[in-house]
N, CA and C atoms as an extended XYZ file, in Angstrom:
261
Properties=species:S:1:pos:R:3:atomname:S:1:resname:S:1:resid:I:1 pbc="F F F"
N         0.999       -1.477        0.070 N   MET     1
C        -0.128        0.184        0.557 CA  MET     1
C         1.119        1.064        0.014 C   MET     1
N         0.671        2.152       -1.024 N   THR     2
C         1.271        3.876       -0.713 CA  THR     2
C         0.620        4.291        0.099 C   THR     2
N         1.653        5.187        0.970 N   GLU     3
C         1.445        6.274        1.674 CA  GLU     3
C         0.741        7.524        0.621 C   GLU     3
N        -0.506        8.169        0.468 N   THR     4
C        -0.906        9.135        0.169 CA  THR     4
C        -0.646       10.826        0.948 C   THR     4
N         0.452       11.184        0.150 N   THR     5
C         1.511       12.120        0.175 CA  THR     5
C         0.333       13.379        0.151 C   THR     5
N         1.102       14.582        0.965 N   LEU     6
C         0.760       15.895        0.223 CA  LEU     6
C         0.548       16.439       -0.910 C   LEU     6
N         1.521       16.212       -1.587 N   ARG     7
C         0.952       15.952       -2.937 CA  ARG     7
C         0.185       15.475       -3.835 C   ARG     7
N        -0.086       14.463       -3.525 N   ASP     8
C        -1.024       13.977       -4.113 CA  ASP     8
C        -2.200       14.353       -3.720 C   ASP     8
N        -2.591       15.033       -2.031 N   ILE     9
C        -3.502       15.771       -2.000 CA  ILE     9
C        -3.688       17.262       -2.775 C   ILE     9
N        -3.134       17.502       -2.993 N   VAL    10
C        -3.266       18.943       -3.695 CA  VAL    10
C        -2.887       18.790       -4.999 C   VAL    10
N        -2.513       17.873       -6.075 N   ALA    11
C        -2.893       17.350       -6.988 CA  ALA    11
C        -4.011       17.068       -7.416 C   ALA    11
N        -5.007       16.103       -6.487 N   ARG    12
C        -6.454       15.987       -6.814 CA  ARG    12
C        -7.358       17.137       -6.517 C   ARG    12
N        -6.786       17.855       -5.272 N   TYR    13
C        -7.935       19.323       -5.382 CA  TYR    13
C        -7.387       19.960       -6.871 C   TYR    13
N        -6.664       20.128       -7.061 N   ARG    14
C        -5.988       20.892       -7.891 CA  ARG    14
C        -7.216       20.881       -9.327 C   ARG    14
N        -6.721       19.146       -9.892 N   ALA    15
C        -7.592       18.506      -10.703 CA  ALA    15
C        -9.399       18.540      -10.429 C   ALA    15
N        -9.391       18.676       -9.390 N   LEU    16
C       -11.313       18.811       -9.324 CA  LEU    16
C       -11.796       20.044       -9.065 C   LEU    16
N       -11.388       21.220       -8.728 N   VAL    17
C       -11.509       22.932       -8.415 CA  VAL    17
C       -10.894       23.179       -9.438 C   VAL    17
N       -11.519       24.450       -9.343 N   SER    18
C       -10.822       25.341      -10.811 CA  SER    18
C       -10.225       26.578      -10.512 C   SER    18
N       -10.513       26.459       -9.341 N   ALA    19
C        -8.953       27.388       -8.311 CA  ALA    19
C        -8.945       27.518       -7.073 C   ALA    19
N        -7.674       27.662       -6.113 N   PHE    20
C        -7.680       27.615       -4.597 CA  PHE    20
C        -8.689       27.798       -4.153 C   PHE    20
N        -8.886       27.617       -2.670 N   GLY    21
C        -9.669       28.693       -2.014 CA  GLY    21
C       -11.314       28.345       -2.578 C   GLY    21
N       -11.866       27.181       -2.760 N   GLN    22
C       -13.041       26.287       -3.612 CA  GLN    22
C       -13.308       24.998       -2.946 C   GLN    22
N       -14.458       25.111       -2.128 N   PRO    23
C       -14.635       24.064       -0.939 CA  PRO    23
C       -14.731       22.941       -1.592 C   PRO    23
N       -14.427       21.800       -1.838 N   LEU    24
C       -14.594       20.775       -2.792 CA  LEU    24
C       -14.990       19.816       -1.336 C   LEU    24
N       -15.824       19.086       -1.774 N   ALA    25
C       -16.693       17.923       -0.778 CA  ALA    25
C       -15.714       16.454       -0.830 C   ALA    25
N       -15.073       16.233        0.323 N   LEU    26
C       -14.506       15.400        1.243 CA  LEU    26
C       -14.555       13.776       -0.015 C   LEU    26
N       -15.704       13.240       -0.094 N   GLY    27
C       -15.720       12.232       -0.949 CA  GLY    27
C       -15.420       12.620       -2.493 C   GLY    27
N       -15.083       13.298       -2.979 N   GLU    28
C       -15.059       13.569       -4.298 CA  GLU    28
C       -12.968       13.517       -4.567 C   GLU    28
N       -12.780       13.539       -3.228 N   PHE    29
C       -11.086       12.561       -3.349 CA  PHE    29
C       -11.086       10.842       -3.795 C   PHE    29
N       -12.335       10.733       -3.541 N   ALA    30
C       -12.358        9.245       -4.080 CA  ALA    30
C       -11.237        8.283       -2.812 C   ALA    30
N       -11.589        8.210       -1.787 N   PHE    31
C       -11.179        7.140       -0.885 CA  PHE    31
C       -12.302        6.755        0.006 C   PHE    31
N       -11.688        5.349        0.413 N   ALA    32
C       -13.220        5.050        1.959 CA  ALA    32
C       -13.065        6.022        2.340 C   ALA    32
N       -14.100        5.552        3.313 N   ARG    33
C       -14.601        7.063        4.070 CA  ARG    33
C       -13.079        6.840        5.264 C   ARG    33
N       -12.908        5.577        5.733 N   ALA    34
C       -12.095        5.766        6.504 CA  ALA    34
C       -10.617        6.142        6.181 C   ALA    34
N       -10.163        5.997        5.293 N   GLU    35
C        -9.260        6.718        4.563 CA  GLU    35
C        -9.036        8.047        4.726 C   GLU    35
N       -10.145        8.384        3.829 N   THR    36
C       -10.348       10.006        4.025 CA  THR    36
C       -10.554       10.589        5.393 C   THR    36
N       -10.667        9.833        6.531 N   GLU    37
C       -10.665       10.591        7.760 CA  GLU    37
C        -9.195       10.585        8.421 C   GLU    37
N        -8.649        8.902        8.032 N   ARG    38
C        -7.609        9.067        8.668 CA  ARG    38
C        -6.395       10.365        7.997 C   ARG    38
N        -6.716       10.024        6.679 N   ILE    39
C        -5.760       11.211        5.295 CA  ILE    39
C        -5.860       12.637        6.330 C   ILE    39
N        -7.233       12.872        6.296 N   PHE    40
C        -7.410       14.443        6.676 CA  PHE    40
C        -7.384       14.755        7.957 C   PHE    40
N        -7.491       13.668        8.910 N   SER    41
C        -7.037       14.074       10.546 CA  SER    41
C        -5.278       14.081       10.626 C   SER    41
N        -4.337       13.375       10.142 N   VAL    42
C        -3.265       13.556        9.909 CA  VAL    42
C        -2.830       14.619        9.113 C   VAL    42
N        -3.204       15.246        8.433 N   PHE    43
C        -2.567       16.467        8.102 CA  PHE    43
C        -3.223       17.689        8.902 C   PHE    43
N        -4.331       17.398        9.125 N   ASP    44
C        -4.904       18.558       10.178 CA  ASP    44
C        -4.804       18.476       11.823 C   ASP    44
N        -3.632       17.584       11.850 N   GLU    45
C        -2.574       17.681       13.188 CA  GLU    45
C        -1.433       18.102       13.005 C   GLU    45
N        -1.052       18.259       11.800 N   ASP    46
C         0.167       18.958       11.801 CA  ASP    46
C         0.197       20.378       11.308 C   ASP    46
N         0.459       21.241       12.521 N   TYR    47
C         0.368       22.988       12.135 CA  TYR    47
C         0.751       23.306       10.928 C   TYR    47
N         1.949       23.157       10.382 N   HIS    48
C         2.724       23.434        9.277 CA  HIS    48
C         1.596       23.453        7.700 C   HIS    48
N         0.815       21.883        8.234 N   ILE    49
C         0.033       21.634        7.097 CA  ILE    49
C        -1.177       22.110        6.909 C   ILE    49
N        -1.754       22.156        8.625 N   SER    50
C        -3.175       22.666        9.052 CA  SER    50
C        -3.504       23.706        8.504 C   SER    50
N        -3.231       25.027        8.485 N   ARG    51
C        -2.984       26.463        8.110 CA  ARG    51
C        -3.468       26.310        7.028 C   ARG    51
N        -3.140       25.850        6.383 N   PHE    52
C        -3.450       25.949        4.887 CA  PHE    52
C        -5.053       25.377        4.045 C   PHE    52
N        -5.543       23.972        5.423 N   PHE    53
C        -6.811       23.587        4.888 CA  PHE    53
C        -8.055       24.076        5.543 C   PHE    53
N        -8.956       24.108        5.105 N   HIS    54
C       -10.003       24.593        5.934 CA  HIS    54
C       -11.247       23.828        5.685 C   HIS    54
N       -11.287       22.931        6.382 N   PHE    55
C       -12.710       21.958        6.514 CA  PHE    55
C       -14.202       23.159        7.190 C   PHE    55
N       -15.503       22.549        6.208 N   THR    56
C       -16.584       22.777        6.524 CA  THR    56
C       -17.612       22.087        6.233 C   THR    56
N       -18.085       21.924        7.215 N   LEU    57
C       -19.576       20.955        7.155 CA  LEU    57
C       -20.933       22.088        6.757 C   LEU    57
N       -20.925       21.610        5.412 N   ASP    58
C       -22.027       21.965        4.534 CA  ASP    58
C       -23.714       22.276        5.245 C   ASP    58
N       -24.299       23.398        5.375 N   PRO    59
C       -25.681       23.150        6.359 CA  PRO    59
C       -26.325       22.032        5.216 C   PRO    59
N       -26.156       21.692        4.160 N   ALA    60
C       -27.495       21.184        3.242 CA  ALA    60
C       -27.103       19.535        3.614 C   ALA    60
N       -25.534       19.463        4.053 N   PHE    61
C       -25.255       18.032        4.171 CA  PHE    61
C       -25.547       17.309        5.783 C   PHE    61
N       -25.958       15.796        5.450 N   ASP    62
C       -26.506       15.295        7.030 CA  ASP    62
C       -25.119       15.483        7.634 C   ASP    62
N       -25.343       15.709        8.985 N   PRO    63
C       -23.968       15.124        9.954 CA  PRO    63
C       -23.578       14.023       10.180 C   PRO    63
N       -25.027       13.069       10.023 N   GLU    64
C       -25.037       11.848       10.714 CA  GLU    64
C       -23.888       11.150        9.614 C   GLU    64
N       -23.347       11.788        8.672 N   GLY    65
C       -23.072       10.772        7.437 CA  GLY    65
C       -21.730       11.603        6.983 C   GLY    65
N       -21.387       12.814        8.128 N   ALA    66
C       -20.025       13.666        7.472 CA  ALA    66
C       -19.017       12.696        8.176 C   ALA    66
N       -17.881       13.201        7.426 N   TYR    67
C       -16.726       12.937        7.684 CA  TYR    67
C       -16.336       13.168        9.024 C   TYR    67
N       -15.817       12.396       10.181 N   GLN    68
C       -15.070       12.860       11.134 CA  GLN    68
C       -13.297       13.140       11.107 C   GLN    68
N       -13.153       14.633       11.444 N   ILE    69
C       -11.857       14.823       10.761 CA  ILE    69
C       -11.420       14.993       12.342 C   ILE    69
N       -10.688       14.648       13.047 N   ASN    70
C       -10.262       14.756       14.602 CA  ASN    70
C       -11.295       14.944       15.404 C   ASN    70
N       -12.608       14.013       14.977 N   GLY    71
C       -13.607       14.391       15.882 CA  GLY    71
C       -14.691       15.256       15.413 C   GLY    71
N       -14.365       16.203       14.118 N   PHE    72
C       -15.419       16.814       14.470 CA  PHE    72
C       -16.129       16.765       12.845 C   PHE    72
N       -17.535       16.751       12.823 N   PRO    73
C       -18.074       16.093       11.437 CA  PRO    73
C       -18.020       17.348       10.743 C   PRO    73
N       -17.115       16.971        9.478 N   GLN    74
C       -16.842       17.733        8.068 CA  GLN    74
C       -17.036       17.577        6.813 C   GLN    74
N       -17.802       18.192        6.114 N   SER    75
C       -18.042       17.554        4.671 CA  SER    75
C       -17.280       18.156        3.502 C   SER    75
N       -16.286       19.354        3.290 N   HIS    76
C       -15.751       19.566        2.759 CA  HIS    76
C       -14.067       20.631        3.038 C   HIS    76
N       -13.729       20.819        2.106 N   VAL    77
C       -12.287       21.277        2.430 CA  VAL    77
C       -11.591       22.306        1.372 C   VAL    77
N       -11.122       22.933        2.130 N   SER    78
C       -10.989       24.269        0.498 CA  SER    78
C        -9.432       23.924        0.974 C   SER    78
N        -8.186       24.716        0.065 N   LEU    79
C        -6.890       24.982        0.094 CA  LEU    79
C        -6.385       25.786        0.088 C   LEU    79
N        -5.754       27.026        0.472 N   ASP    80
C        -5.167       27.696        0.167 CA  ASP    80
C        -4.087       27.698       -0.681 C   ASP    80
N        -3.411       28.349       -1.720 N   ALA    81
C        -2.773       28.728       -2.481 CA  ALA    81
C        -1.413       28.151       -2.028 C   ALA    81
N        -1.279       28.974       -0.748 N   GLU    82
C         0.402       28.730       -0.317 CA  GLU    82
C         0.485       27.770        0.578 C   GLU    82
N        -0.252       26.862       -0.212 N   ILE    83
C        -0.439       25.305        0.676 CA  ILE    83
C         1.394       24.819       -0.450 C   ILE    83
N         1.272       25.172       -1.969 N   GLU    84
C         2.568       24.911       -2.390 CA  GLU    84
C         3.642       25.339       -2.413 C   GLU    84
N         3.841       26.284       -1.027 N   THR    85
C         5.497       26.481       -1.026 CA  THR    85
C         5.832       25.519        0.156 C   THR    85
N         4.874       24.411        0.894 N   ILE    86
C         5.853       23.670        1.128 CA  ILE    86
C         5.714       22.173        1.027 C   ILE    86
N         5.533       21.939       -0.332 N   LEU    87
C         5.227       20.605       -1.581 CA  LEU    87
C         7.009       20.491       -1.569 C   LEU    87
């Protein structure tokens, strides 16, 4: 099994949105739920990375079906363009 890197996440994000800063549903990354929660929780725990990640829970999204990112229900993520400075 290959480890998903920050570079992989940024590349997927960029392929699915037209510009940095746009919210993208976490499900669009096409990982299994447990993998999505694990990957994004790891990045969220790292200050140097997490400052570029912005998680949200869309009010239209069922909170029961939301992803648990470090214990918090989330449905979307947006990334700041400055994340490319740490790749």
